[in-house]
C-alpha positions as CSV (number, residue, x, y, z in Angstrom):
1,M,0.0,0.0,0.0
2,N,1.2,3.5,-0.7
3,F,0.6,7.1,0.4
4,L,1.2,10.7,-0.9
5,D,2.2,13.2,1.8
6,L,1.1,16.9,1.2
7,F,2.4,19.8,3.3
8,A,4.8,17.1,4.7
9,G,6.9,19.2,7.0
10,A,9.7,17.2,8.6
11,G,7.8,14.0,8.2
12,G,6.2,13.2,11.5
13,L,3.0,12.0,10.0
14,S,4.8,10.2,7.2
15,E,7.1,8.4,9.7
16,G,4.1,6.6,11.2
17,F,3.0,5.3,7.8
18,L,6.6,4.3,6.9
19,R,6.7,2.3,10.1
20,A,3.5,0.6,9.1
21,E,5.2,-0.4,5.8
22,F,3.3,1.9,3.5
23,E,5.3,3.0,0.4
24,P,5.7,6.7,-0.2
25,I,4.8,8.1,-3.6
26,A,6.1,11.6,-2.9
27,H,6.5,14.2,-0.2
28,I,5.6,17.8,-1.0
29,E,6.9,20.5,1.3
30,M,7.8,24.2,0.7
31,N,10.5,24.6,3.4
32,S,13.9,23.7,2.1
33,Y,15.3,22.5,5.5
34,A,12.4,20.3,6.1
35,C,12.9,18.8,2.6
36,K,16.5,18.0,3.4
37,T,15.3,16.3,6.6
38,L,12.9,14.2,4.5
39,E,15.7,13.3,2.1
40,T,17.9,12.3,5.0
41,R,15.2,10.2,6.5
42,A,14.6,8.5,3.1
43,S,18.3,7.6,3.1
44,Y,17.9,6.1,6.6
45,Y,15.2,3.7,5.4
46,Y,17.0,2.7,2.3
47,L,20.3,2.0,4.1
48,K,18.5,0.2,7.0
49,N,16.6,-2.0,4.6
50,N,19.8,-2.8,2.7
51,N,22.0,-3.6,5.8
52,M,24.1,-0.4,5.4
53,M,23.2,1.4,8.6
54,H,26.9,2.0,9.3
55,L,26.9,4.6,6.6
56,Y,24.0,6.4,8.2
57,K,25.7,6.4,11.6
58,Q,28.9,7.8,10.0
59,Y,26.8,10.7,8.7
60,Q,25.2,11.2,12.1
61,K,28.7,11.8,13.5
62,T,29.2,14.8,11.3
63,Y,26.5,16.7,13.3
64,H,29.0,19.1,14.9
65,K,31.1,19.6,11.8
66,K,31.1,22.9,9.9
67,D,28.2,23.4,7.5
68,N,30.2,22.9,4.3
69,E,31.9,19.8,5.6
70,R,28.7,18.3,6.8
71,E,27.0,19.1,3.4
72,E,29.8,17.2,1.6
73,K,29.2,14.2,3.8
74,R,25.5,14.5,3.2
75,K,26.0,14.4,-0.6
76,K,28.1,11.3,-0.1
77,L,25.3,9.7,2.0
78,L,22.7,10.4,-0.7
79,S,25.0,9.0,-3.4
80,Y,24.7,5.5,-1.9
81,I,21.0,5.5,-3.0
82,P,20.5,4.4,-6.7
83,E,18.7,7.0,-8.7
84,G,14.9,6.6,-8.8
85,I,14.8,4.2,-5.8
86,I,13.4,6.6,-3.2
87,E,10.4,8.8,-3.6
88,P,10.7,12.4,-4.9
89,I,10.9,15.1,-2.2
90,I,9.2,18.0,-4.0
91,N,10.4,21.3,-2.6
92,E,7.5,23.5,-3.8
93,E,4.8,25.6,-2.3
94,I,1.5,24.0,-3.2
95,S,-0.4,26.7,-5.2
96,E,-2.4,27.0,-8.4
97,K,0.8,27.9,-10.2
98,T,2.7,24.9,-9.1
99,L,0.0,22.2,-9.3
100,P,0.6,21.2,-12.9
101,Q,4.3,20.6,-12.3
102,I,3.6,18.7,-9.0
103,F,1.0,16.6,-10.7
104,E,3.4,15.7,-13.5
105,M,6.1,14.6,-11.0
106,I,3.6,12.4,-9.1
107,D,2.3,10.9,-12.4
108,N,5.9,10.1,-13.4
109,R,6.6,8.5,-10.1
110,L,3.4,6.3,-10.4
111,D,4.6,5.3,-13.9
112,I,8.0,4.2,-12.5
113,M,6.3,2.2,-9.8
114,D,4.0,0.7,-12.4
115,N,1.1,1.8,-10.4
116,N,-2.0,3.7,-11.3
117,E,-3.6,4.2,-7.9
118,I,-2.8,6.0,-4.7
119,D,-4.2,4.3,-1.6
120,L,-3.9,7.2,0.9
121,I,-3.3,10.9,0.9
122,I,-2.1,12.3,4.2
123,G,-1.1,15.8,5.5
124,G,-2.4,19.0,6.8
125,P,-2.0,22.6,5.5
126,P,-0.2,25.1,7.7
127,C,-2.4,25.8,10.7
128,Q,-1.5,29.3,11.8
129,A,-4.5,30.8,10.0
130,Y,-6.9,28.5,12.0
131,S,-5.1,28.9,15.3
132,V,-7.1,30.6,18.0
133,V,-4.0,32.3,19.3
134,G,-3.0,33.3,15.8
135,R,-6.3,34.9,15.1
136,A,-6.3,36.7,18.4
137,R,-2.9,38.3,17.6
138,D,-3.8,39.4,14.1
139,E,-5.7,42.6,13.8
140,N,-7.8,41.2,10.9
141,Q,-8.1,37.8,12.7
142,M,-6.3,36.1,9.8
143,E,-9.2,36.9,7.4
144,D,-6.8,38.0,4.7
145,D,-4.4,35.0,5.1
146,P,-4.3,32.9,2.0
147,R,-3.5,29.9,4.1
148,N,-7.2,29.8,5.1
149,Y,-8.0,28.2,1.7
150,L,-5.2,25.7,1.3
151,Y,-7.7,23.0,2.0
152,K,-9.1,23.6,-1.5
153,L,-5.7,22.7,-3.0
154,Y,-5.6,19.5,-0.8
155,I,-9.0,18.6,-2.3
156,R,-7.6,19.1,-5.9
157,F,-5.3,16.1,-5.1
158,L,-8.3,14.1,-3.9
159,N,-10.2,14.9,-7.0
160,R,-7.3,14.0,-9.3
161,Y,-6.1,10.8,-7.7
162,K,-9.2,9.4,-6.0
163,P,-7.4,7.6,-3.2
164,K,-9.3,5.1,-1.1
165,A,-9.0,7.3,1.9
166,F,-7.2,10.4,3.4
167,V,-6.0,11.8,6.7
168,F,-6.2,15.6,7.1
169,E,-4.6,16.9,10.3
170,N,-5.0,20.4,11.8
171,V,-5.5,22.4,15.0
172,P,-8.9,22.5,16.7
173,G,-9.4,26.1,15.6
174,I,-10.2,24.8,12.1
175,L,-13.6,23.8,13.4
176,T,-14.5,27.3,14.6
177,A,-12.6,29.6,12.2
178,F,-14.9,32.3,10.8
179,N,-17.9,31.1,12.8
180,G,-17.4,27.5,11.5
181,N,-17.7,28.5,7.8
182,I,-14.2,27.2,6.9
183,F,-15.1,23.8,8.2
184,K,-18.5,23.7,6.6
185,N,-17.0,24.6,3.2
186,L,-14.3,22.0,3.6
187,Q,-16.9,19.3,4.4
188,A,-18.9,20.3,1.4
189,Y,-16.0,20.3,-1.0
190,M,-14.8,16.9,0.2
191,K,-18.2,15.3,-0.2
192,R,-18.6,16.9,-3.6
193,V,-15.5,15.1,-4.9
194,G,-16.7,11.8,-3.6
195,Y,-15.8,11.3,0.1
196,N,-17.5,10.6,3.3
197,I,-15.7,12.4,6.1
198,E,-15.6,12.5,9.9
199,A,-13.6,14.9,12.1
200,R,-12.6,14.2,15.7
201,K,-10.4,15.9,18.3
202,L,-7.7,13.4,19.3
203,N,-5.1,13.9,21.9
204,A,-1.6,12.6,21.3
205,K,-1.4,11.2,24.9
206,Q,-4.1,8.7,23.8
207,F,-1.5,7.2,21.5
208,G,1.4,6.7,23.9
209,V,3.0,10.2,23.4
210,L,4.0,11.9,26.6
211,Q,2.4,15.2,25.5
212,N,-1.0,16.8,25.9
213,R,-1.5,17.7,22.3
214,I,-5.0,18.0,20.9
215,R,-5.5,18.0,17.1
216,V,-8.4,17.6,14.7
217,I,-7.9,14.5,12.6
218,I,-10.3,14.4,9.6
219,I,-10.6,10.9,8.1
220,G,-12.2,10.7,4.7
221,W,-13.0,7.6,2.6
222,R,-14.4,7.1,-0.9
223,K,-18.1,6.7,-0.9
224,D,-17.9,3.3,-2.7
225,L,-16.0,1.8,0.2
226,D,-17.2,0.4,3.5
227,F,-15.3,2.5,5.9
228,D,-15.7,4.2,9.3
229,Y,-13.6,6.3,11.7
230,P,-10.8,4.4,13.4
231,D,-11.6,3.6,17.0
232,I,-8.2,3.6,18.7
233,G,-8.5,3.3,22.5
234,P,-6.4,5.3,24.9
235,E,-3.1,3.9,26.1
236,N,-2.7,3.3,29.8
237,M,0.5,5.1,30.5
238,N,2.6,4.9,33.7
239,Y,5.5,6.9,32.6
240,L,6.8,10.4,33.4
241,I,8.5,13.2,31.4
242,N,11.7,12.3,33.3
243,D,11.6,9.0,31.5
244,I,12.5,10.8,28.2
245,L,15.0,13.2,29.9
246,N,17.1,11.3,32.4
247,D,19.3,9.2,30.1
248,L,20.5,12.3,28.3
249,P,23.8,14.0,29.4
250,K,23.4,17.1,31.5
251,L,23.7,20.3,29.6
252,K,24.1,24.0,30.3
253,A,22.4,26.9,28.4
254,G,24.1,27.7,25.1
255,K,26.1,24.4,25.1
256,A,26.1,21.4,22.8
257,Y,26.9,17.8,23.7
258,K,29.4,16.5,21.3
259,K,30.3,12.9,22.4
260,F,27.3,11.1,20.8
261,N,26.8,8.8,23.8
262,Y,24.2,8.6,26.6
263,R,24.3,9.0,30.4
264,E,22.3,5.9,31.0
265,N,20.9,2.8,29.2
266,P,17.5,3.2,27.7
267,N,14.5,2.7,30.0
268,K,11.4,0.7,29.2
269,Y,9.4,3.6,27.8
270,L,12.2,4.7,25.4
271,L,12.5,1.1,24.1
272,E,8.7,0.5,23.8
273,S,8.0,3.8,22.0
274,N,11.0,3.3,19.6
275,I,12.4,6.6,20.7
276,R,15.8,5.0,21.5
277,D,17.5,1.8,20.6
278,R,20.5,0.3,22.5
279,D,23.0,1.3,19.8
280,D,21.7,4.7,18.9
281,I,23.9,7.8,18.4
282,L,22.9,10.9,20.3
283,T,22.7,14.0,18.1
284,H,20.9,17.4,18.3
285,H,21.4,17.6,22.1
286,I,22.0,21.3,21.9
287,A,20.6,24.1,24.0
288,R,20.0,27.7,23.1
289,P,21.8,30.4,25.1
290,H,19.8,32.7,27.5
291,I,20.4,36.1,29.0
292,K,21.0,36.4,32.7
293,R,17.5,37.7,33.5
294,D,15.8,34.8,31.8
295,L,18.0,32.3,33.7
296,E,17.0,33.9,37.0
297,I,13.3,33.6,36.0
298,Y,13.8,29.9,35.0
299,K,15.2,29.2,38.4
300,L,12.2,30.8,40.0
301,A,9.8,28.9,37.8
302,V,11.4,25.5,38.6
303,T,11.6,26.3,42.3
304,K,7.9,27.2,42.4
305,W,7.0,23.9,40.6
306,D,9.3,21.8,42.8
307,K,8.0,23.3,46.1
308,E,4.3,24.1,45.3
309,K,3.5,22.2,42.1
310,K,2.3,25.5,40.7
311,R,3.1,27.3,37.5
312,I,4.7,30.7,37.9
313,K,2.8,33.7,36.6
314,Y,4.3,36.9,35.1
315,T,2.8,38.8,38.0
316,D,4.8,36.6,40.5
317,L,8.1,37.9,39.2
318,P,10.0,40.5,41.1
319,E,9.6,43.9,39.4
320,E,13.3,44.0,38.4
321,L,12.8,40.8,36.3
322,R,9.9,42.2,34.3
323,N,10.6,43.8,30.9
324,H,7.1,45.0,29.9
325,K,4.0,46.4,31.6
326,N,1.4,43.9,30.4
327,L,0.2,42.3,33.6
328,T,-3.2,41.1,32.4
329,S,-2.6,38.7,29.5
330,F,-0.2,35.9,28.6
331,L,0.8,35.5,32.2
332,D,1.9,31.9,31.7
333,R,4.7,32.8,29.3
334,F,7.2,31.0,31.5
335,K,6.5,27.3,31.9
336,V,8.4,24.3,33.1
337,V,8.3,21.0,31.2
338,A,7.6,19.2,34.5
339,G,9.6,16.0,34.9
340,D,7.2,14.5,37.5
341,E,4.2,14.9,35.2
342,Q,2.9,12.2,32.8
343,Y,2.5,14.6,30.0
344,S,4.1,17.8,28.7
345,H,2.1,20.7,27.5
346,T,1.9,21.1,23.7
347,V,5.1,21.7,21.8
348,V,4.5,24.2,19.0
349,A,6.7,26.0,16.5
350,H,7.0,29.1,18.8
351,I,9.7,27.1,20.6
352,S,12.0,28.4,17.8
353,K,11.5,32.0,19.1
354,D,12.5,31.4,22.7
355,G,12.5,28.7,25.3
356,H,10.3,30.4,27.9
357,H,7.5,28.0,27.6
358,Y,9.8,24.9,27.6
359,I,12.0,25.2,30.7
360,H,14.0,22.1,31.6
361,P,12.9,20.7,35.0
362,D,16.4,20.3,36.3
363,I,17.3,23.6,38.1
364,I,21.0,22.7,38.0
365,Q,21.0,22.6,34.2
366,N,18.9,25.9,34.2
367,R,17.9,26.2,30.5
368,S,15.2,25.5,28.0
369,I,14.9,22.0,26.5
370,S,17.3,21.0,23.8
371,V,16.4,20.1,20.2
372,R,16.6,16.4,21.0
373,E,14.5,16.7,24.1
374,A,11.8,18.6,22.1
375,A,12.0,15.9,19.5
376,R,11.5,13.2,22.2
377,V,8.5,15.0,23.6
378,Q,7.1,14.7,20.1
379,S,8.0,11.0,20.1
380,F,10.6,11.4,17.3
381,P,13.2,8.6,17.5
382,D,16.8,9.5,18.3
383,D,17.9,8.3,14.9
384,Y,15.8,11.0,13.2
385,Y,18.2,13.6,11.8
386,F,16.9,17.2,11.5
387,E,18.7,19.2,8.8
388,G,19.3,22.9,9.1
389,P,20.2,25.3,12.0
390,R,18.8,24.9,15.5
391,T,16.0,27.4,14.9
392,S,14.8,25.5,11.9
393,N,15.0,22.2,13.9
394,F,12.7,23.6,16.5
395,V,10.2,24.8,13.8
396,Q,10.2,21.4,12.1
397,I,9.6,19.6,15.5
398,G,6.9,22.0,16.7
399,N,4.9,21.8,13.5
400,A,5.0,17.9,13.3
401,V,2.5,15.2,14.0
402,P,4.0,13.0,16.7
403,P,5.2,9.8,14.9
404,L,3.9,7.5,17.6
405,M,0.4,8.9,17.1
406,A,0.8,8.7,13.3
407,E,1.9,5.0,13.6
408,K,-1.2,4.0,15.5
409,I,-3.4,5.6,12.9
410,A,-1.4,4.1,10.1
411,N,-1.6,0.6,11.6
412,W,-5.4,0.9,11.7
413,F,-5.5,1.9,8.0
414,K,-3.2,-1.0,7.2
415,E,-5.6,-3.5,8.8
416,K,-8.6,-1.8,7.2
417,L,-7.3,-1.5,3.7
418,T,-6.1,-5.1,3.5
419,Q,-9.7,-6.1,4.1
420,L,-11.0,-4.3,1.1
């Protein structure tokens, strides 16, 4: 069975379907760093399936090299993959202008695969225009944002390729944007091109992810097929956030860990969730720098949590640590990723701007979480290599669907589609 990934990002949703042994037709993504991440991940699967993982591990160990040296090693890595073997990673913005070219590339790929049918289309358009916070911050409430209507382009792919089913992921705000009219129109268009659909709010923590992350997952299936919405029961979890932090070497703000090894052996959760294997190489354990004032605030936030199990509010800060006069809104801008909780709060792309909402629970380390720690909160495996600078890594991670959540959805589709 195969799938086409639209608005693919760094491949969190795709990773779940790859683990379930779906074959990718193509990934389409406008961000160049995310496309490089997808290419590197494709090389991982090819090398793994052909008993050449030592070549991938060699590349992982270039993580701390200079950009030009690492890029040379990356070209060498990709050269091990015969031309035409892996799916095309199409680095294009999906628009009316680019659709003919994108369709042509997909059609060519289907010809190479000797296939005339796509089983699944997956993906979700950028969600900022539907975000409640995004609308609140924009003076026009995102009414003029062209991203409001990217779902129409998604539907163009449904209409052209007529897959058996699709998965459309987005933020809960898509249900209420513009008094619900966006979602009403989306439903109408999808039904018009031949699909029954159902939308549900699902929480990543139901799928074994240590994160409280609510997203709308729209499942659609062709009207000629006997389908319904997957009924995936909640996982009974007895793990804590510390279970994804404690094996990692201690790190100070502004530092990077360069030795590639771990502080402890993997625990049960890391092994069960496929976040870490026993012979993994540690990369991306790099923390952003912070100014002295922020570090003082982080200590106060961690102390308040440790002693009172309460989140610090901006109004709790001493006056000398405040840098603006807004004392009525966004008072929770400093937040600890509490190690003794079962679930983290939601990781979003804003983590690329600053780390105030993602403070490490260890007061000794006194920093925001590293790139690898953020990836683990999202359930990305440690062998997942994010291309680009630290800021781009955080954006890719914050925008992703947790792979563990995607895998559970993919396995349900695998079972269902084999029955058709």
